[in-house]
N, C-alpha and C positions, 0 to 999 in steps of 0.2 A: 242502544249505543250510549255509553257514558258521556261522550262529547256532545251528542244531541241533547241529552238531558240538561247539561250545564248551560248550553246556549239558550234552551227554552226558558230556564229560570232567569237568565239575564234579560231576555226579551220581555218576559212577564213583569219583572221588576221595573224595567225602563218604561213600559206602557203604564203601569200603575203610578209611577212617579209623575209622568206627564199628565195623566188624568187628574191627579191630586193638585198639581200646579194650576191646571186649567180651572178646576173647581174653586180654588182659593182666589185666583185672579178675578173670576166672574162674580163671586158672592162675598168678597171680602168685606165690603162696607157694612152690610147688616151684621156680620159676625163681629166686626170691630166695635160696633155700637153696643152689642151685648157684652163684650169684654170690658168696655169702659164702665158699664153699669155694675159689673161684678167687682170692680176695684181690685183690692189685694187678692181676692179669692181666685181670680183668673190665673195669675202666675203660680199661686200656691197649688191650684188644681193640676196644672201642667207639671209642676214639680213632682207631685205625688204620682201622677200617671206615668211619667218617665221612670220614676223609681220602681214602681211595680213591674214595669217592663224589663227592668234590669234584674230584679230579684227572681222573676219568672221569665227567663230568657226566650221562652217559646213565643212570647208576645212581641209584636213589632215595636221598635223603639225609635227609629229614625223619623217616623211621622210626627212625633212630638217635638223634635227639633225644628222641623219644617213649620209646624203650627206656631211654635214659640216665636219664630222670626216673623211670620206673617201677621199674627194677632197682637203681639206685644212690641214689635219693633226689634231691631237688632240688639240694642244695648240691654234692654230688660230681658228679652228672650235669651240672649247669650248668657247673661248672668244666671237666669233661672235654670237653664240646662246644665251649665257647668257645675253649679252647686249641687244639683240633683245627682249628676254623674259621680262627683267626688264622694258624696255621702253614701250613695247606694252601692257603687262599685266597691268602696271600702267595706261596706257591710257584707257584700257577697264574699269578698276575700276573707274577712274575719270569720264568717260562718264556716267556710270551707277549711280554714286553717285550724279553727278551734275544735270542730266536731268531725271533720273528715268527710269521706266520700259518701257513706251511707245516708246521713241526714240530708246532704245535698241532693242525692238521687231521689229521695222521697219528696223533696221540695219541688224540684224542677221537672221530674218525670224521666222515663227511660230514654226517650228520643233525644232530649237535650243532654242527658247524661252521657250518651255515646259521643257527642261532639266535645263535651268537656274532657272526657277521658282521652280523646285523641290529642288534645292540646297538652294535658298534664303529663303525658308520656313522652313529650318532646324535649324535656329538660330545659324549659324556657328560663328557669331561674338562673341558669348559667350564662345567659346572653341578654344583657340589659337592653341593647339596641333592638334586638329582635322582639323582645317583650314590648318595648315602647311602640315599635312599628305596628305590631299586631293590635295593640290596644287602640290605635288610631282608626281601626277599621270597624265595620259593623259587627265584628265578632267580640267586641270589648266586654260584653256581659258574660259570655261563655268563658273568656280569658280570665276574668276576675275570679271566678270559681276555680278554674284550672290552676291558676298560679297559687291560690290558697291551698289547694290539695297538694301541690308539689312542695309545700312547706317552705316556700320562699319567705325571706324575712321582710317585715313591714318596711324597713328603711330602704329596701330595694324596690319594692312594689310602689310605694307612695310617689317618689319622683317620676317614675315611668308613667303612672296614671295621670299625674298633674300635667306633664308635658303633652301627653297624647290627647287629653281632654281639651286643653286650651287650644290646640291646633285643629283637631277634627271637628269639634263642636262649632267653631267659628264658620266652617265651610257650609254646613247644612243650614244653620240658622241664617246665614247670609243669603242662601238660596231662597228661603222663605220670605225674608225681608225684600229681596230683589223682585220676586214674583209679584208681590202686592204693591210695591212702591214704584214699579216700573223702572228700577235702577238697572238699565241694560248692561252697563260695564261691570257693575258689581255682580250681577247675576251670571254674566258670561264667565268671569274669573272664577266664581264659586263653582259653576258647573264643570269647568276644566279641572279645578282642584278635586272635585268629587270623582271625576274620571281617573285622575292620578291616584287617588286613594284606592279606587276599585282595582286598578292595575297593581298597586302595591300589595293589596290583599292577596291577589293570586300569586305574586312572586314570593311573598313571605310564607304563605301556606306551603308552596312548593319547597321553599328552603327548609322549613320546619320538618317537612316530610322527609327530605333528604338527610337532615341531621338525625332523625329518628332511625333511618335505615343504616346510617353509619355507626 
């Protein structure tokens, strides 16, 4: 049953998120000591790991936002993730726009390519607000490739990416910072915002599907 499969994925994702938050809360102090000793290399390492997860979208990416907030603090973590997303999402967009579907398919694999094709066929380049909203979700890495394949111009993609990154990254990084710093109010607001983004993901995916059918 399709509905059962969707709910199972949501439950697994929620359980995984809770376990990660518990692990960070319990073992954060020794991890933060290691990060302090690493100096510049800690944010740079997270910057690269986040970037690889964007270029190869089969890899999980949200975990790096969570780690950035918990290990680096909100300010440094947020800056690290925003810069990584802007650079590597732009890279994914330019790869797709310059070389097209086939090189992207070889890079990301067939499974990821099916998701990218699903977005690129929805004519997102004609809807700036839908594009921006979808880029705020966990699908932003696939979307960057899909928008590039659709031949959207850079001047349309760039502001959509900037707006989405500044908003969505702040939420997950704040969750990571709240888990480790015991900031209950910040954590609660961030979790509510994450729930809102998840709801928006479903609504926007449904809307893009309907626009494709029309």
